[in-house]
MISE-415668 format. One record per residue (C-alpha): x, y, z. Coordinates in steps of 0.001 Angstrom, whole numbers, padded with zeros to 6 digits, always signed. Each point is the difference from the previous one (the first is absolute). Layout:
% MISE-415668
XYZ;...
//
This chain:
% MISE-415668
-049058+020366+042890;+003182+001181-000536;+001989-001787+002966;-001840-002943-001181;+001317+000329-003553;+003253+000382+000992;-000201-002619+002724;-000987-002559-003320;+002553+001082-002690;+002956-000633+003348;-001273-003209+000374;-000007-000608-004342;+003458+000966+000283;+000879-002282+002934;-001847-002773-001808;+002027+000583-003128;+003246+000311+001162;-000799-003095+002304;-000983-001859-003485;+002918+001267-001856;+002376-001200+002547;-001396-003910+000362;-001110-000497-003778;+002853+002673-001923;+001555-002872-001835;-002268-003344+000579;-000341-001343-003304;+002586+002412-001485;+002216-001079-002752;+002877+001725-001442;+002179-001881-002671;+002913+001842-001978;+002062-001968-002367;+002224+000816-003009;-001879-001041-003396;+003662-001484-001392;+002008-002666+001336;+002906+001269-001623;+001082+002906-002135;+002965+001867-001910;+001890+003016+001146;-001815+003057-001345;-003357-001862-000662;-003446+001258+002045;-001910-002285+001736;-003113+000046+002443;-000944+000340+003324;-003383-001588+000468;-001689+001134+003561;-002866-002017+000731;-002655+001319+003500;-002984-001910+000758;-002604+001198+002585;-001980-003586+000440;-002397+001709+002969;-003190+002501+000140;+002319+002460+001819;+001222+002378-002533;+003078+001565-000072;+000330+003723-000420;+003893+000184+000265;+002384-002461-000731;+003745+000729-000248;+002601-002861-001260;+003516+001149+000219;+002627-001877-002410;+003645-000208-000105;+002275-001388-002474;+003613+000203-001517;+000935+003792-001464;+000889-002123-002989;-003598-000511-000566;-000834+003542-001278;-003499+000610-000200;-001473+001848-003248;-003011+001515-001835;-002942+000585+002225;+001744-002393+002343;+002221+003062+001273;-002356+001844+001709;-000028-000954+003751;+003265-001428+000033;+003545+001001+000966;+003210-001634-000393;+003034+000403+003311;+001358-002604+000744;-002706-002155-001499;-003195+000526-002067;-002547+000661+002243;-003875+000400-000993;-003149+000725+002084;-003583-000786-002229;-002723+001093+001490;-003788-002477-000223;-003250+000795+000956;-002012-003202-000225;-003160-001131+000679;-001965-002757+001321;+001067-003280-002326;+002349+002129-002310;+003693-000969-001651;+001566+002541-001533;+003463-000938-002287;+002416+002782-000965;+003106-000911-001935;+003102+002363+000265;+002649-000368-002491;+003959+000759+000834;+002735-000571-002335;+002792-002684+001174;+003208+002094+000089;+002532-002117+001441;+000629-004427-000335;-000894-001435+003242;-002579-002003+002354;-002499+002231+001402;-003233-000911+002684;-002429+001835+001746;-001034-001884+003313;-001779+002150+001929;-002710+003107-000544;-001041+002625+002782;-004036+000274-000120;-001442+002953+002028;-003657-000093+000334;-002276+002675+000680;-003204+000524+001740;-002857+001971-001259;+000522+003033+001393;+003978-000179-001023;+001089+000367+003492;+001016-003418+001381;+002930-001539-002044;+000505-004161+000118;+003034-001465-001022;+000813-003256-001043;+003007-001783-001525;-000831-002121-003196;+002697-002586-001151;+000332-000271-003476;+001852-002568-002560;+000928+000809-002851;+003406+000385-001817;+001576+000535-003750;+002982-000157-001512;+001415+002592-002570;+002865-001665-002411;+002690+002272-000914;-000578+001467-003556;+000540-001505-003194;+002551+001403-001997;+000308+001908-003581;-000269-002903-002383;+002143+001030-002409;+003178+000676+002375;-000094-003411+001454;-000396-001543-003506;+003556-000604-000326;+000862-001079+003310;-003437-002701-000419;+001706-001253-003867;+003454-000365+001885;-000727-002320+002749;-003328-001865-002286;-001041-003409+001509;-000162-001497-003184;+002858+000623-001996;+000890-000854-003937;+003164-001362-000406;+002335-000785-003248;+001324-003245+000485;-003460-002330-000187;+001284-002071+002657;-003558-000362+001396;-002073+000271-002700;-003497+000918+001497;-003216-000973-002578;-001748+003117+001047;+002603+002254-001793;-000577-000364-003458;+003277+001565-001571;-000925-001228-004374;+000361-002818-002333;+002786-002003-001742;+000693-002899-001915;+000193-002999+001855;+002755-002191+001052;+000343-003748+000955;+001081+001120+003403;-003355+001819+000295;-002609-001581+002055;-003380-000921-001504;-002314+002290+002283;+001431+002948-001748;-000827-000637-002769;-002065+002604-001947;-002457-001813-002124;-001765+002792-001647;+003565+001900-000683;+000942-003147-001919;-002819-000898-001934;+000280+003722-001115;+003738-000357-000968;-000121-003606-001120;+002774-000907+002576;+000007-000563+003274;+000255+003133+002769;+000640+000315+003469;-001279+002070+002729;+002697+002382+001786;+000436+001242+003452;+001371+002619+002341;+000982-000895+003193;-000746+000984+003490;+001541-000025+003267;-001611+000811+003350;+002443+002130+002121;-000084+001273+003473;+000399+003567+001281;+000498+000920+003652;-001068+003630+000856;+002066+001650+002586;-001711+002906+001320;+001575+002088+002316;-001787+002982+002175;+002782+001171+002284;+000398+003232+000353;+003047+000441+002080;+001409+003847-000529;-001152+002899+001969;-001681+001432-002998;-003199-002317-000304;-001459-000712-003410;-003103-001353+000238;-001330+000804-003360;+003241-002490-001894;-001068-002607+002856;-004207-000285-000770;+000963+000552-004084;+002148-003053+000704;-002649-002269+001643;-002219+001244-003021;+002672-001166-002574;+000426-003829+002157;-003734-000511-000194;-000494+001106-003472;+003021-001962-001216;-001383-002852+002309;-003387-000288-001279;+001166+000509-003697;+002080-002862+000196;-002099-002456+002115;-002712+000556-002459;+002516-001098-002883;+000265-003064+001606;+003514+000272+001307;+001171-001051+003529;+001220+002430+002372;+001507+000442+002743;-000595+003183+002351;+002187+001327+002629;-000561+003469+001635;+002304+000835+003305;-003532+001568+001841;-001983-001298+002085;-003715-000819-001081;-002646-001354+002958;-003503-000554-001294;-003130+000911+002372;-000578-003535+001255;+003927-001019+000104;+000305+003509+002240;-002888-001268+002500;+001685-003220-000201;+003429+001103+001145;+001179-001522-003195;+002312+001546-002768;+000739-000815-003367;-001698-002675-001752;-003854-000735+000691;-002883-000352-001506;-002281+003159-001085;-003172+000864+001879;-003389-000821-001939;-001495+002736-001014;-002802+002077+002158;-003749+001476-000490;-000342-002069-002911;+002586+003016-002221;+000603-000745-003346;+002985-001547-001286;+003076+002668-000255;+000078+002033-003065;+003135-000942-002582;+001059-003296+000733;-002374-002271-001233;+000610-001746-003203;-002506+002872-001427;+002019+002707+001051;-000341+003362-001591;+001606+000948-003195;+001958+002815+001607;+001689-002746+002694;+000495-002205-002074;+001858+001963-002523;+002924-000467+001885;+000194-003281-001055;+000244+000792-004070;+003685+000351+000000;+000144-002992+001572;+001010-002574-003454;+003624-000858+000344;+003606+000879-001509;+000698-002045-002760;+003256-001970+000546;+000588+000853+003902;+000092-003037+001140;+001777-001993-002972;+001854-002818+002024;-002475-001289+002017;+000357-003521+001833;-001940-001640+002320;+002293+000223+002917;-000641+003662+000245;-003393-000570+001262;+001391-002179+002807;+002713+002740+000744;-002533+002562+000220;-002064-002456+002435;+002726-000658+002085;+001135+004028+000824;-003930+000138+000620;-000047-002073+002997;+003277+001268+000754;-001366+003794+000002;-002810-001629+002522;+002433-001494+002397;+001898+002716+000362;-002734+002463+000422;-001850-002371+001955;+003469+000166+002456;-000131+003714-000227;-003420+000545+001503;+000369-002289+002632;+002813+001899+001509;-001355+003487-000816;-003326-000757+001154;-001632+001869-002876;-000645-001842-003282;+000510+001701-003683;-002449-000765-002998;+000625-002525-001741;-002056-001448-002509;+000041-003017-002587;-002813+000499-002658;-000718-002861-002358;-000615+000854-003880;-003893+001340-000438;-000670+002280+002299;-001456-002511+002800;+001579+001956+003177;-000222+003696-000848;-002648+000790+002085;+001997-001205+003070;+003038+001833-002043;-001840+003744-000357;-001312-000360+003732;+003565-000582+001307;+001363+002720-001889;-003318+002197+001663;+001687-000921+002913;+003233+000727-000337;+001954+001996+002626;+002968+001919-001295;+000708+000905+003716;+001135-003393+000956;+002927-001340-002152;+001225-002951+001923;+003293-000658-002589;+001655+001745-003036;-000613-001000-003288;+003451-000180-000819;+000406-003237+001294;-003263-001546-001038;+001152+000878-003521;+003324-002152+000558;-002134-002860+001558;-002275-000675-003375;+002197-000318-002864;-000197-003075-001348;+002135-003152+000100;+000706-000025-003488;-000488+002408-003054;-003367-000442-000818;-003021+002146-001256;-000746+001172+003594;-000192+003899-000345;+000658+002013+002777;-001954+003286+000316;+000910+002872+002938;-002155+002651+000147;+001979+002771+002688;+000685+003410+000034;+003120-000677+002450;+003233+000610-001734;+002143-000598+002937;+003596-001993-000603;-001492-003097+001813;-002687-000563-002351;+001512+000913-003115;+002716-002556+000999;-002543-002723+000605;-001589+000793-003713;+003307-000233-001298;+001322-003235+001960;-003520-001504-001478;+000723+000724-003553;+003170-000897+000460;-001167-003716+000466;-001536+000255-003126;-003589+000591+001272;-002049+002409-002150;-001146+003054+002138;-001844+002963-000960;-000045+002796+002708;-003169+002599-000225;+001410+003104+001393;-002707+002375+000978;+001662+003618+000041;-001442+003635+000185;+000911+003392-000045;+001480-000570+003914;+001224-003107-000513;+002124-000126-003385;+001633-003451-001071;+003466-000025+001047;+000879-003436-000600;+002021-000789-003200;-000721-002911-002909;+001243-003601+001645;+000733-002598-002652;-002793-002278+000120;-002145+001807+001570;-003151+002129-002035;-000568+002942+002275;-003379+001676-001060;-000703+003176+001864;-003766+001194+000716;-000863+003502+000224;-002072+000570+002751;-001562+003784-000051;
//
């Protein structure tokens, strides 16, 4: 009797082992995706695991092994079963009955800007007696952008005001009907459509509306990510990227036309797969994930606050001429030609974008700035600064964001200012990298303390 019982157990063990070996991964679905298409540095996001057993055979134990960049750090309850070495590793165990679906959400903190992707998961299945193991590699397709953290709105307010997109001018050469300035008595040279009939009726004499004038100005934001010294200042470089991203977004939303130039290389994922560098279309959202947070028209207040100070400085643009805009446009075309020529000889394309007023290309801009590779610097910033000056004195403003204070950069800034270009130098500094450059004539230097 005992022999028969042992034989039955042995046959059952062989049968279940054969069944699990043949069918353990049949109709087994594993889906892992980021719940956010994009977030900002320092924000929390979530990784969604969905495990589906669509067959009648239960799985007593299923191990799912994942790995992603260590810049995405698991937090809260997700810290358990996780390990951080060269990457963030996680091992999750699931017990699935027949026709069962299990959904688990793992929170993590995005500690560094960049583009992150999870391309595979390793599955380990066990039989009923937890003795035999079965392995399978599951292909995944999920990705996420981490944008540079918005800088402190109070610190950037003066900078935004100085390079505002619509600047009130005092000479009233081009009156803007949307910039009401007051009411005065009628003069024979005044147009009839400026007569304020209600005010005229109250005063018993003709009164006309007065309007301030506005002028559209263009700015070129030059971001220097080169770190040529033996001692590397990654914190200063990353802070410069944050300043450039926040300033560009703020001014673009304020209807200012911008030229953004960086001596780093940015390659979007679809361009990398196609072997194309530089400009290109961004790829569409995957898995039906919601739109990126923080760059839509209804941006949260804590990110829109960076634009609160962008109202312009009165009198900055006095004496503006219509030919100024043509000079800035010619300058932009000349700069584009220089950069294309340089990228053709160096084999890598620097990041350059033209952003029209209104922020219509902010989505692509944020993606490119997230993918910016500071290790690849095809050119120094000095030649770019020298090649982007306007052909005539105009409202074209150059904003240089660089922590480099070497003689070549300082000389390029000095020469640009000598040509009559308005130059503003945002200089990230710290207790390790103090300011050494002195005041330059015609250049506004704004030290930016980095903790």
